[in-house]
ZATOR-793992 format. One record per residue (C-alpha): chain; y, z, x. Coordinates in steps of 0.2 Angstrom, whole numbers, padded with zeros to 4 digits, always signed. Example, Ala and Ser with C-alpha at 12.3 -4.5 7.8 and 13.67 -1.06 7.14 Angstrom:
('A'; (-0022; +0039; +0062))
('A'; (-0005; +0036; +0068))
//
This chain:
('A'; (-0092; +0541; -0131))
('A'; (-0078; +0538; -0119))
('A'; (-0067; +0549; -0129))
('A'; (-0079; +0564; -0129))
('A'; (-0081; +0561; -0110))
('A'; (-0063; +0562; -0108))
('A'; (-0062; +0578; -0118))
('A'; (-0076; +0586; -0107))
('A'; (-0066; +0581; -0091))
('A'; (-0050; +0588; -0098))
('A'; (-0059; +0604; -0103))
('A'; (-0068; +0606; -0086))
('A'; (-0052; +0603; -0077))
('A'; (-0043; +0617; -0087))
('A'; (-0057; +0629; -0084))
('A'; (-0056; +0625; -0065))
('A'; (-0037; +0628; -0065))
('A'; (-0040; +0645; -0075))
('A'; (-0053; +0650; -0062))
('A'; (-0042; +0645; -0048))
('A'; (-0028; +0655; -0055))
('A'; (-0038; +0670; -0058))
('A'; (-0045; +0669; -0040))
('A'; (-0027; +0668; -0034))
('A'; (-0022; +0683; -0044))
('A'; (-0037; +0693; -0037))
('A'; (-0033; +0688; -0019))
('A'; (-0015; +0693; -0021))
('A'; (-0020; +0710; -0029))
('A'; (-0032; +0713; -0015))
('A'; (-0019; +0709; -0002))
('A'; (-0006; +0721; -0009))
('A'; (+0001; +0734; +0003))
('A'; (+0008; +0750; -0005))
('A'; (+0026; +0753; +0001))
('A'; (+0021; +0771; +0007))
('A'; (+0007; +0763; +0018))
('A'; (+0019; +0750; +0025))
('A'; (+0032; +0762; +0030))
('A'; (+0019; +0773; +0039))
('A'; (+0011; +0759; +0048))
('A'; (+0027; +0752; +0054))
('A'; (+0032; +0768; +0064))
('A'; (+0037; +0765; +0082))
('A'; (+0023; +0769; +0094))
('A'; (+0035; +0781; +0104))
('A'; (+0038; +0790; +0087))
('A'; (+0020; +0791; +0083))
('A'; (+0016; +0799; +0100))
('A'; (+0030; +0812; +0098))
('A'; (+0023; +0816; +0080))
('A'; (+0005; +0817; +0087))
('A'; (+0011; +0829; +0101))
('A'; (+0021; +0840; +0088))
('A'; (+0005; +0842; +0077))
('A'; (-0006; +0847; +0092))
('A'; (+0007; +0860; +0097))
('A'; (+0007; +0866; +0079))
('A'; (-0012; +0867; +0079))
('A'; (-0012; +0876; +0096))
('A'; (+0001; +0889; +0089))
('A'; (-0010; +0891; +0073))
('A'; (-0025; +0894; +0083))
('A'; (-0017; +0908; +0092))
('A'; (-0010; +0916; +0076))
('A'; (-0027; +0917; +0067))
('A'; (-0034; +0927; +0082))
('A'; (-0022; +0941; +0077))
('A'; (-0024; +0953; +0062))
('A'; (-0012; +0949; +0048))
('A'; (-0006; +0934; +0038))
('A'; (-0003; +0917; +0046))
('A'; (+0004; +0901; +0040))
('A'; (+0008; +0883; +0046))
('A'; (+0017; +0868; +0040))
('A'; (+0011; +0850; +0045))
('A'; (+0021; +0835; +0040))
('A'; (+0015; +0818; +0035))
('A'; (+0023; +0811; +0050))
('A'; (+0014; +0823; +0061))
('A'; (-0003; +0819; +0053))
('A'; (+0000; +0800; +0054))
('A'; (+0005; +0802; +0072))
('A'; (-0012; +0811; +0075))
('A'; (-0021; +0798; +0066))
('A'; (-0013; +0784; +0076))
('A'; (-0014; +0792; +0093))
('A'; (-0026; +0806; +0095))
('A'; (-0039; +0800; +0083))
('A'; (-0040; +0783; +0091))
('A'; (-0040; +0789; +0109))
('A'; (-0051; +0805; +0108))
('A'; (-0061; +0803; +0093))
('A'; (-0065; +0784; +0092))
('A'; (-0081; +0785; +0083))
('A'; (-0075; +0796; +0068))
('A'; (-0072; +0781; +0057))
('A'; (-0084; +0767; +0053))
('A'; (-0079; +0751; +0061))
('A'; (-0074; +0743; +0045))
('A'; (-0060; +0756; +0042))
('A'; (-0044; +0754; +0052))
('A'; (-0027; +0761; +0054))
('A'; (-0029; +0777; +0042))
('A'; (-0013; +0785; +0036))
('A'; (-0007; +0798; +0023))
('A'; (+0007; +0800; +0011))
('A'; (+0010; +0818; +0004))
('A'; (+0019; +0821; -0013))
('A'; (+0020; +0838; -0022))
('A'; (+0003; +0842; -0028))
('A'; (-0006; +0827; -0020))
('A'; (-0010; +0818; -0005))
('A'; (-0014; +0799; -0004))
('A'; (-0026; +0793; +0009))
('A'; (-0024; +0775; +0015))
('A'; (-0035; +0764; +0026))
('A'; (-0036; +0746; +0030))
('A'; (-0053; +0738; +0027))
('A'; (-0060; +0720; +0030))
('A'; (-0073; +0713; +0019))
('A'; (-0078; +0695; +0015))
('A'; (-0065; +0689; +0027))
('A'; (-0051; +0698; +0017))
('A'; (-0040; +0712; +0023))
('A'; (-0036; +0725; +0010))
('A'; (-0028; +0742; +0010))
('A'; (-0038; +0755; +0001))
('A'; (-0030; +0770; -0006))
('A'; (-0037; +0787; -0013))
('A'; (-0027; +0801; -0021))
('A'; (-0033; +0819; -0019))
('A'; (-0027; +0835; -0027))
('A'; (-0033; +0849; -0015))
('A'; (-0032; +0867; -0019))
('A'; (-0040; +0884; -0014))
('A'; (-0052; +0890; -0027))
('A'; (-0055; +0907; -0018))
('A'; (-0054; +0912; +0001))
('A'; (-0062; +0898; +0011))
('A'; (-0067; +0888; -0004))
('A'; (-0057; +0872; -0005))
('A'; (-0058; +0859; -0020))
('A'; (-0051; +0842; -0022))
('A'; (-0049; +0832; -0037))
('A'; (-0052; +0814; -0034))
('A'; (-0043; +0800; -0043))
('A'; (-0050; +0782; -0044))
('A'; (-0048; +0773; -0027))
('A'; (-0040; +0756; -0026))
('A'; (-0041; +0741; -0015))
('A'; (-0024; +0734; -0015))
('A'; (-0020; +0734; -0034))
('A'; (-0038; +0733; -0040))
('A'; (-0049; +0748; -0044))
('A'; (-0064; +0751; -0033))
('A'; (-0081; +0758; -0038))
('A'; (-0079; +0777; -0036))
('A'; (-0098; +0779; -0032))
('A'; (-0096; +0771; -0015))
('A'; (-0082; +0782; -0010))
('A'; (-0091; +0798; -0016))
('A'; (-0107; +0793; -0006))
('A'; (-0096; +0791; +0010))
('A'; (-0088; +0808; +0007))
('A'; (-0106; +0816; +0005))
('A'; (-0112; +0807; +0021))
('A'; (-0097; +0813; +0031))
('A'; (-0099; +0831; +0025))
('A'; (-0118; +0830; +0029))
('A'; (-0114; +0824; +0047))
('A'; (-0102; +0839; +0049))
('A'; (-0114; +0851; +0041))
('A'; (-0103; +0856; +0027))
('A'; (-0112; +0858; +0010))
('A'; (-0103; +0851; -0005))
('A'; (-0103; +0855; -0024))
('A'; (-0097; +0842; -0037))
('A'; (-0088; +0846; -0053))
('A'; (-0079; +0836; -0066))
('A'; (-0061; +0838; -0073))
('A'; (-0056; +0827; -0087))
('A'; (-0068; +0814; -0081))
('A'; (-0062; +0815; -0063))
('A'; (-0074; +0821; -0050))
('A'; (-0070; +0837; -0041))
('A'; (-0078; +0841; -0024))
('A'; (-0079; +0859; -0018))
('A'; (-0083; +0864; +0000))
('A'; (-0085; +0881; +0007))
('A'; (-0078; +0883; +0025))
('A'; (-0089; +0893; +0036))
('A'; (-0078; +0909; +0038))
('A'; (-0073; +0908; +0057))
('A'; (-0074; +0924; +0066))
('A'; (-0063; +0928; +0081))
('A'; (-0067; +0940; +0095))
('A'; (-0070; +0958; +0089))
('A'; (-0073; +0962; +0071))
('A'; (-0060; +0951; +0062))
('A'; (-0064; +0937; +0050))
('A'; (-0052; +0924; +0045))
('A'; (-0049; +0917; +0028))
('A'; (-0040; +0902; +0021))
('A'; (-0031; +0907; +0006))
('A'; (-0019; +0894; +0000))
('A'; (-0015; +0875; +0002))
('A'; (+0001; +0869; -0005))
('A'; (+0007; +0851; -0005))
('A'; (+0025; +0848; -0005))
('A'; (+0036; +0832; -0002))
('A'; (+0031; +0825; +0014))
('A'; (+0021; +0841; +0021))
('A'; (+0006; +0852; +0018))
('A'; (+0008; +0871; +0019))
('A'; (-0007; +0882; +0023))
('A'; (-0009; +0901; +0023))
('A'; (-0022; +0913; +0027))
('A'; (-0026; +0931; +0033))
('A'; (-0036; +0938; +0047))
('A'; (-0044; +0954; +0042))
('A'; (-0053; +0968; +0050))
('A'; (-0070; +0968; +0042))
('A'; (-0076; +0983; +0033))
('A'; (-0059; +0992; +0035))
('A'; (-0046; +0982; +0026))
//
């Protein structure tokens, strides 16, 4: 009897040690911070504000360009976008993100953009990442292939992310369509064709992701005449 009890105690101790090790690994995996996010989040406040100002200037110039007939284009860098996320989003649009999402940033590589955001759940802070491959299907129709999100190093349920995308689009009044590409969800959104003064309509024609920047191109046409 004593020998059997001793074996049970040893077995129980081994199981507890294994469980403790697994929990430790899971905790470490959840706490993992991708290097690209760490680099973006550690930018100096002065630099972030300069990048934010640069993006706003670019956006203002683009707004003027699309009012004129002809082709227009613009390039926004990841640093400028991160500056806007760190400064203008927080100061002028504080209710855009749910309270649990903090410090959003992006990293841009050829063909894809990675979205980062810090979340706090169950007393654990973790960096969520989501990779997107955006492209223009036809003028003013934008699609994005969505790759599995991660919390730290661990995969996250994709359903929750897709639900939040749908909810955000619904609040903005943007209808979405969903497709599949080799098992990955693809979201498609039709941008309402903005019209400028007079009889000209603006069309977004291309989105190109390069190393550290996003390039967009479009055309403003005279309706019924071009």
